[in-house]
Structures are given as structure tokens and as C-alpha cells.
All heavy atoms as TSV, in Angstrom:
chain	resi	resn	atom	element	x	y	z
A	1	MET	N	N	3.438	7.548	0.101
A	1	MET	CA	C	3.065	6.494	1.011
A	1	MET	C	C	4.153	6.405	2.078
A	1	MET	O	O	5.337	6.360	1.770
A	1	MET	CB	C	2.961	5.182	0.238
A	1	MET	CG	C	2.500	4.024	1.040
A	1	MET	SD	S	2.359	2.443	0.141
A	1	MET	CE	C	2.141	2.872	-1.547
A	2	THR	N	N	3.711	6.407	3.343
A	2	THR	CA	C	4.643	6.307	4.457
A	2	THR	C	C	4.104	5.299	5.462
A	2	THR	O	O	2.989	4.797	5.312
A	2	THR	CB	C	4.833	7.659	5.160
A	2	THR	OG1	O	3.621	7.983	5.858
A	2	THR	CG2	C	5.196	8.772	4.189
A	3	LEU	N	N	4.876	5.058	6.510
A	3	LEU	CA	C	4.393	4.158	7.559
A	3	LEU	C	C	3.179	4.730	8.274
A	3	LEU	O	O	2.450	3.996	8.939
A	3	LEU	CB	C	5.507	3.822	8.544
A	3	LEU	CG	C	6.528	2.821	8.008
A	3	LEU	CD1	C	7.637	2.594	9.035
A	3	LEU	CD2	C	5.882	1.499	7.644
A	4	ALA	N	N	2.915	6.029	8.125
A	4	ALA	CA	C	1.687	6.617	8.658
A	4	ALA	C	C	0.454	6.011	7.978
A	4	ALA	O	O	-0.645	6.063	8.521
A	4	ALA	CB	C	1.696	8.128	8.491
A	5	ASP	N	N	0.643	5.425	6.807
A	5	ASP	CA	C	-0.443	4.783	6.064
A	5	ASP	C	C	-0.597	3.301	6.405
A	5	ASP	O	O	-1.386	2.596	5.776
A	5	ASP	CB	C	-0.195	4.922	4.556
A	5	ASP	CG	C	-0.134	6.375	4.134
A	5	ASP	OD1	O	-1.099	7.109	4.400
A	5	ASP	OD2	O	0.892	6.773	3.543
A	6	LEU	N	N	0.144	2.830	7.396
A	6	LEU	CA	C	0.150	1.394	7.697
A	6	LEU	C	C	-1.226	0.849	8.067
A	6	LEU	O	O	-1.588	-0.240	7.618
A	6	LEU	CB	C	1.160	1.076	8.801
A	6	LEU	CG	C	1.279	-0.399	9.181
A	6	LEU	CD1	C	1.634	-1.262	7.965
A	6	LEU	CD2	C	2.306	-0.577	10.289
A	7	ASP	N	N	-2.007	1.571	8.841
A	7	ASP	CA	C	-3.327	1.056	9.234
A	7	ASP	C	C	-4.197	0.767	8.012
A	7	ASP	O	O	-4.738	-0.323	7.866
A	7	ASP	CB	C	-4.046	2.019	10.172
A	7	ASP	CG	C	-3.470	2.031	11.565
A	7	ASP	OD1	O	-2.748	1.078	11.939
A	7	ASP	OD2	O	-3.748	2.997	12.299
A	8	VAL	N	N	-4.304	1.752	7.128
A	8	VAL	CA	C	-5.167	1.565	5.956
A	8	VAL	C	C	-4.567	0.547	4.985
A	8	VAL	O	O	-5.278	-0.271	4.409
A	8	VAL	CB	C	-5.489	2.906	5.261
A	8	VAL	CG1	C	-4.290	3.500	4.568
A	8	VAL	CG2	C	-6.639	2.736	4.290
A	9	MET	N	N	-3.240	0.567	4.823
A	9	MET	CA	C	-2.622	-0.369	3.892
A	9	MET	C	C	-2.665	-1.803	4.417
A	9	MET	O	O	-2.890	-2.737	3.646
A	9	MET	CB	C	-1.177	0.039	3.595
A	9	MET	CG	C	-1.060	1.315	2.787
A	9	MET	SD	S	-2.025	1.297	1.245
A	9	MET	CE	C	-1.263	-0.071	0.401
A	10	SER	N	N	-2.475	-1.995	5.718
A	10	SER	CA	C	-2.534	-3.358	6.242
A	10	SER	C	C	-3.954	-3.889	6.172
A	10	SER	O	O	-4.163	-5.083	5.929
A	10	SER	CB	C	-1.979	-3.442	7.660
A	10	SER	OG	O	-2.755	-2.697	8.559
A	11	SER	N	N	-4.939	-3.012	6.337
A	11	SER	CA	C	-6.333	-3.433	6.187
A	11	SER	C	C	-6.606	-3.851	4.744
A	11	SER	O	O	-7.220	-4.896	4.491
A	11	SER	CB	C	-7.260	-2.286	6.587
A	11	SER	OG	O	-8.598	-2.637	6.368
A	12	MET	N	N	-6.143	-3.045	3.803
A	12	MET	CA	C	-6.383	-3.346	2.394
A	12	MET	C	C	-5.587	-4.570	1.943
A	12	MET	O	O	-6.130	-5.480	1.317
A	12	MET	CB	C	-6.021	-2.138	1.534
A	12	MET	CG	C	-6.393	-2.316	0.081
A	12	MET	SD	S	-6.329	-0.800	-0.875
A	12	MET	CE	C	-4.599	-0.412	-0.819
A	13	LEU	N	N	-4.283	-4.612	2.271
A	13	LEU	CA	C	-3.441	-5.722	1.827
A	13	LEU	C	C	-3.747	-7.027	2.575
A	13	LEU	O	O	-3.364	-8.097	2.124
A	13	LEU	CB	C	-1.965	-5.357	1.990
A	13	LEU	CG	C	-1.470	-4.203	1.120
A	13	LEU	CD1	C	-0.056	-3.807	1.507
A	13	LEU	CD2	C	-1.572	-4.539	-0.351
A	14	GLY	N	N	-4.430	-6.922	3.704
A	14	GLY	CA	C	-4.817	-8.110	4.455
A	14	GLY	C	C	-6.179	-8.651	4.067
A	14	GLY	O	O	-6.605	-9.698	4.562
A	15	ASP	N	N	-6.870	-7.964	3.172
A	15	ASP	CA	C	-8.214	-8.371	2.741
A	15	ASP	C	C	-8.106	-9.438	1.650
A	15	ASP	O	O	-7.545	-9.187	0.590
A	15	ASP	CB	C	-8.953	-7.150	2.203
A	15	ASP	CG	C	-10.388	-7.430	1.839
A	15	ASP	OD1	O	-10.679	-8.495	1.243
A	15	ASP	OD2	O	-11.240	-6.567	2.117
A	16	PRO	N	N	-8.655	-10.627	1.896
A	16	PRO	CA	C	-8.560	-11.702	0.897
A	16	PRO	C	C	-9.165	-11.331	-0.464
A	16	PRO	O	O	-8.648	-11.744	-1.499
A	16	PRO	CB	C	-9.334	-12.860	1.533
A	16	PRO	CG	C	-9.286	-12.588	2.998
A	16	PRO	CD	C	-9.300	-11.087	3.129
A	17	LEU	N	N	-10.221	-10.541	-0.469
A	17	LEU	CA	C	-10.831	-10.147	-1.744
A	17	LEU	C	C	-9.897	-9.224	-2.534
A	17	LEU	O	O	-9.700	-9.407	-3.739
A	17	LEU	CB	C	-12.177	-9.471	-1.498
A	17	LEU	CG	C	-12.956	-9.080	-2.744
A	17	LEU	CD1	C	-13.252	-10.309	-3.605
A	17	LEU	CD2	C	-14.249	-8.389	-2.352
A	18	VAL	N	N	-9.306	-8.259	-1.856
A	18	VAL	CA	C	-8.368	-7.345	-2.509
A	18	VAL	C	C	-7.163	-8.123	-3.053
A	18	VAL	O	O	-6.652	-7.829	-4.133
A	18	VAL	CB	C	-7.901	-6.247	-1.530
A	18	VAL	CG1	C	-6.767	-5.420	-2.124
A	18	VAL	CG2	C	-9.069	-5.356	-1.135
A	19	MET	N	N	-6.738	-9.118	-2.318
A	19	MET	CA	C	-5.526	-9.861	-2.669
A	19	MET	C	C	-5.828	-11.141	-3.459
A	19	MET	O	O	-4.981	-12.038	-3.527
A	19	MET	CB	C	-4.759	-10.197	-1.388
A	19	MET	CG	C	-4.327	-8.966	-0.596
A	19	MET	SD	S	-3.206	-7.886	-1.500
A	19	MET	CE	C	-1.711	-8.834	-1.394
A	20	THR	N	N	-6.973	-11.207	-4.078
A	20	THR	CA	C	-7.388	-12.391	-4.833
A	20	THR	C	C	-6.315	-12.904	-5.785
A	20	THR	O	O	-6.089	-14.099	-5.884
A	20	THR	CB	C	-8.682	-12.097	-5.625
A	20	THR	OG1	O	-9.723	-11.806	-4.694
A	20	THR	CG2	C	-9.087	-13.265	-6.499
A	21	TYR	N	N	-5.640	-12.012	-6.496
A	21	TYR	CA	C	-4.681	-12.426	-7.528
A	21	TYR	C	C	-3.232	-12.424	-7.036
A	21	TYR	O	O	-2.309	-12.490	-7.836
A	21	TYR	CB	C	-4.858	-11.569	-8.772
A	21	TYR	CG	C	-6.268	-11.708	-9.309
A	21	TYR	CD1	C	-7.211	-10.710	-9.117
A	21	TYR	CD2	C	-6.660	-12.878	-9.942
A	21	TYR	CE1	C	-8.510	-10.856	-9.578
A	21	TYR	CE2	C	-7.961	-13.042	-10.398
A	21	TYR	CZ	C	-8.875	-12.023	-10.215
A	21	TYR	OH	O	-10.157	-12.180	-10.654
A	22	TYR	N	N	-3.056	-12.344	-5.736
A	22	TYR	CA	C	-1.743	-12.459	-5.111
A	22	TYR	C	C	-1.682	-13.798	-4.389
A	22	TYR	O	O	-2.727	-14.392	-4.104
A	22	TYR	CB	C	-1.513	-11.302	-4.125
A	22	TYR	CG	C	-1.260	-9.982	-4.821
A	22	TYR	CD1	C	-2.311	-9.208	-5.299
A	22	TYR	CD2	C	0.031	-9.524	-4.997
A	22	TYR	CE1	C	-2.082	-8.004	-5.941
A	22	TYR	CE2	C	0.267	-8.313	-5.639
A	22	TYR	CZ	C	-0.798	-7.557	-6.107
A	22	TYR	OH	O	-0.563	-6.380	-6.740
A	23	PRO	N	N	-0.510	-14.280	-4.058
A	23	PRO	CA	C	-0.416	-15.589	-3.390
A	23	PRO	C	C	-1.205	-15.670	-2.086
A	23	PRO	O	O	-1.802	-16.700	-1.786
A	23	PRO	CB	C	1.083	-15.769	-3.132
A	23	PRO	CG	C	1.743	-14.909	-4.161
A	23	PRO	CD	C	0.817	-13.742	-4.380
A	24	ALA	N	N	-1.227	-14.583	-1.317
A	24	ALA	CA	C	-1.938	-14.590	-0.028
A	24	ALA	C	C	-2.075	-13.161	0.470
A	24	ALA	O	O	-1.279	-12.293	0.104
A	24	ALA	CB	C	-1.166	-15.420	0.997
A	25	PRO	N	N	-3.064	-12.901	1.326
A	25	PRO	CA	C	-3.140	-11.589	1.977
A	25	PRO	C	C	-1.891	-11.355	2.828
A	25	PRO	O	O	-1.217	-12.308	3.245
A	25	PRO	CB	C	-4.379	-11.699	2.868
A	25	PRO	CG	C	-5.187	-12.808	2.270
A	25	PRO	CD	C	-4.181	-13.766	1.699
A	26	LYS	N	N	-1.582	-10.102	3.077
A	26	LYS	CA	C	-0.387	-9.760	3.850
A	26	LYS	C	C	-0.738	-9.505	5.316
A	26	LYS	O	O	-1.792	-8.972	5.629
A	26	LYS	CB	C	0.279	-8.521	3.265
A	26	LYS	CG	C	0.824	-8.747	1.862
A	26	LYS	CD	C	1.636	-7.562	1.401
A	26	LYS	CE	C	2.154	-7.734	-0.016
A	26	LYS	NZ	N	2.931	-8.909	-0.253
A	27	THR	N	N	0.183	-9.871	6.198
A	27	THR	CA	C	0.063	-9.534	7.610
A	27	THR	C	C	0.423	-8.062	7.780
A	27	THR	O	O	0.931	-7.410	6.855
A	27	THR	CB	C	1.025	-10.378	8.465
A	27	THR	OG1	O	2.368	-10.017	8.096
A	27	THR	CG2	C	0.806	-11.876	8.254
A	28	ARG	N	N	0.212	-7.534	8.963
A	28	ARG	CA	C	0.582	-6.135	9.235
A	28	ARG	C	C	2.082	-5.924	9.033
A	28	ARG	O	O	2.500	-4.928	8.447
A	28	ARG	CB	C	0.146	-5.756	10.642
A	28	ARG	CG	C	0.373	-4.293	10.975
A	28	ARG	CD	C	-0.197	-3.964	12.351
A	28	ARG	NE	N	0.057	-2.583	12.704
A	28	ARG	CZ	C	-0.658	-1.534	12.292
A	28	ARG	NH1	N	-1.706	-1.724	11.511
A	28	ARG	NH2	N	-0.345	-0.309	12.658
A	29	ASP	N	N	2.893	-6.860	9.511
A	29	ASP	CA	C	4.341	-6.746	9.329
A	29	ASP	C	C	4.719	-6.795	7.852
A	29	ASP	O	O	5.611	-6.066	7.404
A	29	ASP	CB	C	5.080	-7.847	10.088
A	29	ASP	CG	C	5.059	-7.632	11.595
A	29	ASP	OD1	O	4.803	-6.498	12.051
A	29	ASP	OD2	O	5.302	-8.611	12.319
A	30	GLU	N	N	4.063	-7.660	7.091
A	30	GLU	CA	C	4.326	-7.739	5.647
A	30	GLU	C	C	3.883	-6.457	4.945
A	30	GLU	O	O	4.548	-5.999	4.010
A	30	GLU	CB	C	3.622	-8.945	5.041
A	30	GLU	CG	C	4.224	-10.264	5.469
A	30	GLU	CD	C	3.392	-11.462	5.060
A	30	GLU	OE1	O	2.143	-11.340	4.954
A	30	GLU	OE2	O	3.995	-12.527	4.852
A	31	ALA	N	N	2.783	-5.863	5.400
A	31	ALA	CA	C	2.329	-4.591	4.826
A	31	ALA	C	C	3.343	-3.488	5.108
A	31	ALA	O	O	3.636	-2.666	4.230
A	31	ALA	CB	C	0.952	-4.218	5.369
A	32	ALA	N	N	3.904	-3.465	6.314
A	32	ALA	CA	C	4.935	-2.472	6.647
A	32	ALA	C	C	6.161	-2.662	5.760
A	32	ALA	O	O	6.726	-1.681	5.247
A	32	ALA	CB	C	5.319	-2.582	8.123
A	33	ALA	N	N	6.559	-3.902	5.546
A	33	ALA	CA	C	7.700	-4.192	4.674
A	33	ALA	C	C	7.390	-3.780	3.239
A	33	ALA	O	O	8.265	-3.279	2.520
A	33	ALA	CB	C	8.065	-5.672	4.751
A	34	TRP	N	N	6.163	-3.980	2.811
A	34	TRP	CA	C	5.733	-3.610	1.456
A	34	TRP	C	C	5.811	-2.102	1.262
A	34	TRP	O	O	6.270	-1.619	0.229
A	34	TRP	CB	C	4.323	-4.137	1.211
A	34	TRP	CG	C	3.818	-3.974	-0.179
A	34	TRP	CD1	C	4.045	-4.804	-1.241
A	34	TRP	CD2	C	2.985	-2.919	-0.659
A	34	TRP	NE1	N	3.395	-4.322	-2.361
A	34	TRP	CE2	C	2.732	-3.163	-2.023
A	34	TRP	CE3	C	2.423	-1.805	-0.076
A	34	TRP	CZ2	C	1.953	-2.327	-2.796
A	34	TRP	CZ3	C	1.639	-0.966	-0.850
A	34	TRP	CH2	C	1.415	-1.231	-2.203
A	35	ILE	N	N	5.388	-1.335	2.284
A	35	ILE	CA	C	5.486	0.119	2.219
A	35	ILE	C	C	6.949	0.537	2.104
A	35	ILE	O	O	7.302	1.372	1.264
A	35	ILE	CB	C	4.824	0.774	3.451
A	35	ILE	CG1	C	3.297	0.610	3.374
A	35	ILE	CG2	C	5.200	2.257	3.554
A	35	ILE	CD1	C	2.559	1.020	4.641
A	36	GLU	N	N	7.802	-0.043	2.918
A	36	GLU	CA	C	9.232	0.290	2.866
A	36	GLU	C	C	9.840	-0.091	1.515
A	36	GLU	O	O	10.662	0.650	0.965
A	36	GLU	CB	C	9.985	-0.372	4.013
A	36	GLU	CG	C	9.706	0.276	5.353
A	36	GLU	CD	C	10.018	1.769	5.372
A	36	GLU	OE1	O	11.067	2.191	4.846
A	36	GLU	OE2	O	9.187	2.528	5.922
A	37	TRP	N	N	9.447	-1.230	0.970
A	37	TRP	CA	C	9.922	-1.658	-0.354
A	37	TRP	C	C	9.537	-0.621	-1.410
A	37	TRP	O	O	10.358	-0.256	-2.264
A	37	TRP	CB	C	9.333	-3.029	-0.680
A	37	TRP	CG	C	9.589	-3.501	-2.068
A	37	TRP	CD1	C	10.753	-4.020	-2.569
A	37	TRP	CD2	C	8.663	-3.491	-3.155
A	37	TRP	NE1	N	10.600	-4.341	-3.895
A	37	TRP	CE2	C	9.312	-4.024	-4.283
A	37	TRP	CE3	C	7.336	-3.098	-3.279
A	37	TRP	CZ2	C	8.694	-4.157	-5.511
A	37	TRP	CZ3	C	6.712	-3.250	-4.508
A	37	TRP	CH2	C	7.400	-3.768	-5.604
A	38	ASN	N	N	8.302	-0.114	-1.336
A	38	ASN	CA	C	7.854	0.895	-2.285
A	38	ASN	C	C	8.604	2.208	-2.110
A	38	ASN	O	O	8.971	2.853	-3.091
A	38	ASN	CB	C	6.344	1.131	-2.149
A	38	ASN	CG	C	5.558	0.039	-2.827
A	38	ASN	OD1	O	5.607	-0.084	-4.046
A	38	ASN	ND2	N	4.871	-0.773	-2.066
A	39	ARG	N	N	8.859	2.597	-0.879
A	39	ARG	CA	C	9.610	3.826	-0.629
A	39	ARG	C	C	11.045	3.686	-1.140
A	39	ARG	O	O	11.599	4.622	-1.725
A	39	ARG	CB	C	9.569	4.182	0.849
A	39	ARG	CG	C	8.157	4.597	1.303
A	39	ARG	CD	C	8.090	4.905	2.773
A	39	ARG	NE	N	9.046	5.922	3.187
A	39	ARG	CZ	C	8.902	7.240	3.002
A	39	ARG	NH1	N	7.829	7.695	2.409
A	39	ARG	NH2	N	9.825	8.080	3.424
A	40	ASP	N	N	11.635	2.529	-0.933
A	40	ASP	CA	C	12.986	2.273	-1.442
A	40	ASP	C	C	13.015	2.337	-2.966
A	40	ASP	O	O	13.942	2.903	-3.561
A	40	ASP	CB	C	13.508	0.922	-0.974
A	40	ASP	CG	C	13.834	0.891	0.509
A	40	ASP	OD1	O	13.961	1.970	1.141
A	40	ASP	OD2	O	13.940	-0.225	1.043
A	41	ASN	N	N	12.009	1.742	-3.603
A	41	ASN	CA	C	11.935	1.784	-5.070
A	41	ASN	C	C	11.832	3.218	-5.565
A	41	ASN	O	O	12.462	3.592	-6.558
A	41	ASN	CB	C	10.738	0.983	-5.585
A	41	ASN	CG	C	11.010	-0.497	-5.611
A	41	ASN	OD1	O	12.152	-0.936	-5.641
A	41	ASN	ND2	N	9.956	-1.285	-5.586
A	42	TYR	N	N	11.026	4.022	-4.886
A	42	TYR	CA	C	10.867	5.411	-5.303
A	42	TYR	C	C	12.193	6.165	-5.150
A	42	TYR	O	O	12.594	6.919	-6.047
A	42	TYR	CB	C	9.764	6.097	-4.489
A	42	TYR	CG	C	9.242	7.312	-5.180
A	42	TYR	CD1	C	8.159	7.241	-6.045
A	42	TYR	CD2	C	9.855	8.555	-4.997
A	42	TYR	CE1	C	7.700	8.359	-6.701
A	42	TYR	CE2	C	9.398	9.676	-5.653
A	42	TYR	CZ	C	8.317	9.578	-6.495
A	42	TYR	OH	O	7.867	10.686	-7.158
A	43	ALA	N	N	12.870	5.953	-4.040
A	43	ALA	CA	C	14.162	6.621	-3.822
A	43	ALA	C	C	15.205	6.155	-4.838
A	43	ALA	O	O	15.991	6.960	-5.342
A	43	ALA	CB	C	14.652	6.352	-2.406
A	44	ARG	N	N	15.205	4.886	-5.145
A	44	ARG	CA	C	16.209	4.315	-6.042
A	44	ARG	C	C	15.937	4.653	-7.503
A	44	ARG	O	O	16.854	4.952	-8.262
A	44	ARG	CB	C	16.218	2.796	-5.852
A	44	ARG	CG	C	17.394	2.104	-6.514
A	44	ARG	CD	C	17.464	0.625	-6.152
A	44	ARG	NE	N	17.694	0.469	-4.721
A	44	ARG	CZ	C	16.887	-0.245	-3.902
A	44	ARG	NH1	N	15.838	-0.859	-4.371
A	44	ARG	NH2	N	17.171	-0.336	-2.618
A	45	HIS	N	N	14.672	4.578	-7.924
A	45	HIS	CA	C	14.336	4.699	-9.345
A	45	HIS	C	C	13.640	6.012	-9.718
A	45	HIS	O	O	13.475	6.300	-10.895
A	45	HIS	CB	C	13.442	3.536	-9.779
A	45	HIS	CG	C	14.032	2.201	-9.483
A	45	HIS	ND1	N	15.172	1.722	-10.097
A	45	HIS	CD2	C	13.653	1.229	-8.611
A	45	HIS	CE1	C	15.465	0.518	-9.633
A	45	HIS	NE2	N	14.564	0.204	-8.726
A	46	GLY	N	N	13.171	6.747	-8.701
A	46	GLY	CA	C	12.497	8.009	-8.979
A	46	GLY	C	C	11.020	7.871	-9.284
A	46	GLY	O	O	10.361	8.851	-9.643
A	47	TYR	N	N	10.479	6.698	-9.154
A	47	TYR	CA	C	9.038	6.474	-9.354
A	47	TYR	C	C	8.628	5.258	-8.530
A	47	TYR	O	O	9.457	4.497	-8.063
A	47	TYR	CB	C	8.689	6.262	-10.828
A	47	TYR	CG	C	9.399	5.083	-11.463
A	47	TYR	CD1	C	8.847	3.804	-11.413
A	47	TYR	CD2	C	10.626	5.246	-12.099
A	47	TYR	CE1	C	9.505	2.727	-11.975
A	47	TYR	CE2	C	11.287	4.175	-12.666
A	47	TYR	CZ	C	10.716	2.920	-12.611
A	47	TYR	OH	O	11.367	1.864	-13.162
A	48	GLY	N	N	7.338	5.117	-8.356
A	48	GLY	CA	C	6.841	3.989	-7.578
A	48	GLY	C	C	5.336	4.024	-7.473
A	48	GLY	O	O	4.660	4.725	-8.232
A	49	LEU	N	N	4.820	3.303	-6.516
A	49	LEU	CA	C	3.381	3.190	-6.319
A	49	LEU	C	C	2.886	4.320	-5.431
A	49	LEU	O	O	3.602	4.805	-4.559
A	49	LEU	CB	C	3.047	1.840	-5.683
A	49	LEU	CG	C	3.593	0.625	-6.430
A	49	LEU	CD1	C	3.231	-0.652	-5.688
A	49	LEU	CD2	C	3.065	0.583	-7.845
A	50	TRP	N	N	1.655	4.729	-5.658
A	50	TRP	CA	C	1.049	5.816	-4.907
A	50	TRP	C	C	-0.283	5.360	-4.329
A	50	TRP	O	O	-0.922	4.463	-4.856
A	50	TRP	CB	C	0.786	7.006	-5.825
A	50	TRP	CG	C	2.021	7.693	-6.299
A	50	TRP	CD1	C	2.939	7.209	-7.192
A	50	TRP	CD2	C	2.479	8.968	-5.902
A	50	TRP	NE1	N	3.934	8.114	-7.376
A	50	TRP	CE2	C	3.673	9.214	-6.600
A	50	TRP	CE3	C	1.991	9.949	-5.046
A	50	TRP	CZ2	C	4.397	10.384	-6.465
A	50	TRP	CZ3	C	2.704	11.115	-4.905
A	50	TRP	CH2	C	3.899	11.319	-5.607
A	51	ILE	N	N	-0.706	6.048	-3.287
A	51	ILE	CA	C	-2.054	5.878	-2.751
A	51	ILE	C	C	-2.894	7.018	-3.302
A	51	ILE	O	O	-2.465	8.167	-3.298
A	51	ILE	CB	C	-2.063	5.960	-1.212
A	51	ILE	CG1	C	-1.314	4.783	-0.622
A	51	ILE	CG2	C	-3.485	6.017	-0.680
A	51	ILE	CD1	C	-1.152	4.885	0.889
A	52	VAL	N	N	-4.086	6.716	-3.760
A	52	VAL	CA	C	-5.025	7.743	-4.192
A	52	VAL	C	C	-6.126	7.776	-3.143
A	52	VAL	O	O	-6.752	6.754	-2.855
A	52	VAL	CB	C	-5.618	7.422	-5.579
A	52	VAL	CG1	C	-6.644	8.467	-5.975
A	52	VAL	CG2	C	-4.507	7.321	-6.618
A	53	GLU	N	N	-6.346	8.943	-2.544
A	53	GLU	CA	C	-7.367	9.062	-1.512
A	53	GLU	C	C	-8.148	10.346	-1.701
A	53	GLU	O	O	-7.648	11.294	-2.287
A	53	GLU	CB	C	-6.760	8.998	-0.115
A	53	GLU	CG	C	-5.781	10.091	0.190
A	53	GLU	CD	C	-5.087	9.905	1.531
A	53	GLU	OE1	O	-5.409	8.967	2.264
A	53	GLU	OE2	O	-4.212	10.707	1.844
A	54	THR	N	N	-9.384	10.357	-1.199
A	54	THR	CA	C	-10.186	11.567	-1.268
A	54	THR	C	C	-9.727	12.512	-0.163
A	54	THR	O	O	-9.426	12.070	0.944
A	54	THR	CB	C	-11.685	11.251	-1.114
A	54	THR	OG1	O	-11.887	10.635	0.151
A	54	THR	CG2	C	-12.179	10.339	-2.218
A	55	PRO	N	N	-9.651	13.805	-0.428
A	55	PRO	CA	C	-9.101	14.728	0.570
A	55	PRO	C	C	-10.009	14.970	1.775
A	55	PRO	O	O	-9.521	15.255	2.850
A	55	PRO	CB	C	-8.886	16.020	-0.212
A	55	PRO	CG	C	-9.779	15.930	-1.381
A	55	PRO	CD	C	-9.929	14.459	-1.688
A	56	LEU	N	N	-11.305	14.843	1.625
A	56	LEU	CA	C	-12.205	15.167	2.732
A	56	LEU	C	C	-12.376	14.030	3.723
A	56	LEU	O	O	-12.415	14.249	4.925
A	56	LEU	CB	C	-13.567	15.605	2.201
A	56	LEU	CG	C	-13.537	16.887	1.363
A	56	LEU	CD1	C	-14.930	17.202	0.820
A	56	LEU	CD2	C	-13.030	18.063	2.194
A	57	VAL	N	N	-12.505	12.808	3.235
A	57	VAL	CA	C	-12.757	11.682	4.148
A	57	VAL	C	C	-11.592	10.724	4.221
A	57	VAL	O	O	-11.649	9.759	4.944
A	57	VAL	CB	C	-14.050	10.920	3.764
A	57	VAL	CG1	C	-15.262	11.775	3.970
A	57	VAL	CG2	C	-13.973	10.414	2.345
A	58	ARG	N	N	-10.539	11.016	3.489
A	58	ARG	CA	C	-9.320	10.199	3.485
A	58	ARG	C	C	-9.608	8.730	3.195
A	58	ARG	O	O	-9.034	7.840	3.801
A	58	ARG	CB	C	-8.559	10.367	4.796
A	58	ARG	CG	C	-8.043	11.781	4.979
A	58	ARG	CD	C	-6.929	11.823	5.936
A	58	ARG	NE	N	-5.980	10.779	5.603
A	58	ARG	CZ	C	-4.675	10.944	5.581
A	58	ARG	NH1	N	-4.168	12.083	5.868
A	58	ARG	NH2	N	-3.866	9.957	5.284
A	59	THR	N	N	-10.483	8.473	2.288
A	59	THR	CA	C	-10.759	7.125	1.848
A	59	THR	C	C	-9.786	6.752	0.748
A	59	THR	O	O	-9.643	7.481	-0.225
A	59	THR	CB	C	-12.206	7.007	1.309
A	59	THR	OG1	O	-13.090	7.364	2.341
A	59	THR	CG2	C	-12.499	5.613	0.814
A	60	VAL	N	N	-9.112	5.623	0.910
A	60	VAL	CA	C	-8.182	5.178	-0.114
A	60	VAL	C	C	-8.965	4.679	-1.315
A	60	VAL	O	O	-9.846	3.839	-1.199
A	60	VAL	CB	C	-7.247	4.076	0.424
A	60	VAL	CG1	C	-6.428	3.472	-0.711
A	60	VAL	CG2	C	-6.352	4.632	1.507
A	61	MET	N	N	-8.645	5.232	-2.472
A	61	MET	CA	C	-9.336	4.863	-3.709
A	61	MET	C	C	-8.589	3.783	-4.455
A	61	MET	O	O	-9.156	3.068	-5.248
A	61	MET	CB	C	-9.470	6.095	-4.607
A	61	MET	CG	C	-10.150	7.278	-3.950
A	61	MET	SD	S	-11.839	6.953	-3.485
A	61	MET	CE	C	-12.589	6.905	-5.095
A	62	GLY	N	N	-7.303	3.649	-4.228
A	62	GLY	CA	C	-6.543	2.632	-4.929
A	62	GLY	C	C	-5.050	2.812	-4.733
A	62	GLY	O	O	-4.595	3.769	-4.146
A	63	VAL	N	N	-4.320	1.855	-5.250
A	63	VAL	CA	C	-2.874	1.847	-5.193
A	63	VAL	C	C	-2.404	1.361	-6.558
A	63	VAL	O	O	-3.183	0.821	-7.327
A	63	VAL	CB	C	-2.378	0.880	-4.089
A	63	VAL	CG1	C	-0.868	0.779	-4.062
A	63	VAL	CG2	C	-2.895	1.305	-2.737
A	64	GLU	N	N	-1.146	1.512	-6.863
A	64	GLU	CA	C	-0.546	0.954	-8.072
A	64	GLU	C	C	-0.409	1.949	-9.213
A	64	GLU	O	O	-0.252	1.546	-10.330
A	64	GLU	CB	C	-1.318	-0.287	-8.586
A	64	GLU	CG	C	-1.414	-1.401	-7.584
A	64	GLU	CD	C	-0.204	-2.312	-7.545
A	64	GLU	OE1	O	0.518	-2.396	-8.531
A	64	GLU	OE2	O	0.001	-2.923	-6.514
A	65	LEU	N	N	-0.480	3.235	-8.959
A	65	LEU	CA	C	-0.174	4.192	-10.009
A	65	LEU	C	C	1.327	4.343	-10.088
A	65	LEU	O	O	1.975	4.588	-9.086
A	65	LEU	CB	C	-0.815	5.558	-9.703
A	65	LEU	CG	C	-2.327	5.565	-9.601
A	65	LEU	CD1	C	-2.803	6.936	-9.170
A	65	LEU	CD2	C	-2.939	5.184	-10.928
A	66	THR	N	N	1.893	4.188	-11.258
A	66	THR	CA	C	3.337	4.340	-11.398
A	66	THR	C	C	3.650	5.385	-12.442
A	66	THR	O	O	2.848	5.722	-13.250
A	66	THR	CB	C	4.012	3.014	-11.800
A	66	THR	OG1	O	3.420	2.533	-12.983
A	66	THR	CG2	C	3.890	1.999	-10.709
């Protein structure tokens, strides 16, 4: 996951239905910070969250694989 994924991640993290069990949907800036937080975690700990997408249509299937 990189900042190149910001459009799709901000759309997903900004969706109230997707974020039902979180305090609130995220703004685009919050989504960018979330991506950086995940990248930092991966660099620091050697694992983190991933995006799963289909290779042909680049549809995001989910997040949160660790």
C-alpha cells in the first residue's frame, strides 16, 4: 500500500457503511495519514495491512490482512 492508493483508500475509508464500526469515516487527509501509519508499521515491525485487489480491473477486495 502506497500513497498511489490514496484515491481508492480515501473512497473506502470515507464511506460511512465501510466505517460502521469505527468512530467516524476518514477524510482524504486522514486516509493519507492512515496509509503512512501502515507503511511505518510495516517498516518497523516487518508486517502490516495489505490491499487485496483483482489484477484485471484493480478492484479493491479488502484490507486488513496481517
